[in-house]
C-alpha beads as a LAMMPS data file, in Angstrom:
LAMMPS data file: protein, C-alpha beads

86 atoms
85 bonds

1 atom types
1 bond types

-500.0 500.0 xlo xhi
-500.0 500.0 ylo yhi
-500.0 500.0 zlo zhi

Masses

1 110.0

Atoms # bond

1 1 1 84.017 212.807 201.478
2 1 1 81.740 215.778 202.324
3 1 1 79.150 216.309 205.134
4 1 1 75.844 217.417 203.711
5 1 1 74.006 217.707 207.201
6 1 1 72.849 216.174 210.224
7 1 1 69.082 215.406 210.670
8 1 1 66.855 213.834 213.270
9 1 1 68.656 215.274 216.135
10 1 1 67.300 214.710 219.489
11 1 1 68.625 215.414 222.960
12 1 1 68.981 212.925 225.707
13 1 1 68.461 214.164 229.204
14 1 1 71.278 214.195 231.619
15 1 1 71.762 215.430 235.060
16 1 1 75.018 217.181 234.308
17 1 1 74.412 220.681 232.977
18 1 1 77.679 221.210 231.290
19 1 1 77.309 218.141 229.308
20 1 1 74.649 217.765 226.386
21 1 1 74.256 214.336 224.663
22 1 1 72.513 214.191 221.181
23 1 1 71.636 211.501 218.688
24 1 1 71.258 212.112 215.046
25 1 1 71.674 211.021 211.585
26 1 1 74.775 212.131 209.521
27 1 1 74.103 212.657 205.750
28 1 1 77.469 212.340 203.933
29 1 1 78.679 212.295 200.415
30 1 1 80.955 209.141 200.268
31 1 1 82.574 208.299 196.877
32 1 1 79.807 210.296 194.856
33 1 1 76.751 208.768 196.649
34 1 1 74.755 210.099 199.555
35 1 1 75.096 207.922 202.693
36 1 1 73.068 208.175 206.031
37 1 1 74.723 207.037 209.339
38 1 1 73.434 207.270 212.818
39 1 1 75.743 209.063 215.211
40 1 1 75.981 210.101 218.934
41 1 1 77.782 213.391 219.966
42 1 1 78.624 214.954 223.089
43 1 1 79.172 218.767 223.587
44 1 1 81.029 219.345 227.094
45 1 1 81.769 222.802 228.215
46 1 1 84.883 223.100 230.222
47 1 1 85.016 225.512 233.216
48 1 1 86.925 228.013 231.030
49 1 1 84.004 228.053 228.600
50 1 1 85.680 226.209 225.805
51 1 1 83.365 223.477 224.156
52 1 1 84.784 219.895 223.699
53 1 1 82.954 217.991 220.945
54 1 1 83.092 214.094 220.832
55 1 1 81.452 211.930 218.117
56 1 1 80.941 208.285 217.955
57 1 1 79.489 206.418 214.946
58 1 1 76.664 204.023 215.704
59 1 1 76.689 202.559 212.133
60 1 1 79.774 201.031 210.232
61 1 1 81.262 203.468 207.734
62 1 1 83.395 202.325 204.749
63 1 1 85.709 205.467 204.968
64 1 1 88.849 206.371 207.154
65 1 1 87.285 207.304 210.540
66 1 1 89.424 210.184 211.499
67 1 1 88.718 212.625 208.599
68 1 1 85.148 211.901 209.102
69 1 1 84.993 212.508 212.843
70 1 1 87.005 215.871 212.280
71 1 1 84.337 217.056 209.560
72 1 1 81.430 216.034 211.992
73 1 1 82.990 217.822 214.860
74 1 1 83.248 220.923 212.680
75 1 1 79.710 220.812 211.316
76 1 1 78.227 220.226 214.823
77 1 1 80.265 223.231 216.086
78 1 1 78.551 225.145 213.383
79 1 1 75.097 224.053 214.248
80 1 1 75.913 224.871 217.849
81 1 1 77.084 228.354 217.108
82 1 1 74.095 229.036 214.994
83 1 1 71.454 227.762 217.396
84 1 1 70.345 224.834 215.325
85 1 1 70.609 222.293 218.018
86 1 1 67.565 221.349 220.364

Bonds

1 1 1 2
2 1 2 3
3 1 3 4
4 1 4 5
5 1 5 6
6 1 6 7
7 1 7 8
8 1 8 9
9 1 9 10
10 1 10 11
11 1 11 12
12 1 12 13
13 1 13 14
14 1 14 15
15 1 15 16
16 1 16 17
17 1 17 18
18 1 18 19
19 1 19 20
20 1 20 21
21 1 21 22
22 1 22 23
23 1 23 24
24 1 24 25
25 1 25 26
26 1 26 27
27 1 27 28
28 1 28 29
29 1 29 30
30 1 30 31
31 1 31 32
32 1 32 33
33 1 33 34
34 1 34 35
35 1 35 36
36 1 36 37
37 1 37 38
38 1 38 39
39 1 39 40
40 1 40 41
41 1 41 42
42 1 42 43
43 1 43 44
44 1 44 45
45 1 45 46
46 1 46 47
47 1 47 48
48 1 48 49
49 1 49 50
50 1 50 51
51 1 51 52
52 1 52 53
53 1 53 54
54 1 54 55
55 1 55 56
56 1 56 57
57 1 57 58
58 1 58 59
59 1 59 60
60 1 60 61
61 1 61 62
62 1 62 63
63 1 63 64
64 1 64 65
65 1 65 66
66 1 66 67
67 1 67 68
68 1 68 69
69 1 69 70
70 1 70 71
71 1 71 72
72 1 72 73
73 1 73 74
74 1 74 75
75 1 75 76
76 1 76 77
77 1 77 78
78 1 78 79
79 1 79 80
80 1 80 81
81 1 81 82
82 1 82 83
83 1 83 84
84 1 84 85
85 1 85 86
């Protein structure tokens, strides 16, 4: 399993300034074929400045969920650090 990227990222408006909610499409390589699945993720900044990322899959995935979620969290953290999120 490999995360190729996240595309079609859009931000939902919330009234809580330390919580950012996004929708997107995760592009993954599962069992030697590319698969696109819809995801929703939340980046919440704690009072100490640490960012907590939670990811939920909107579509069913034929792969163990825990390693997939961990890889998506890592990719989202990279995108956020690089300024690649809207």
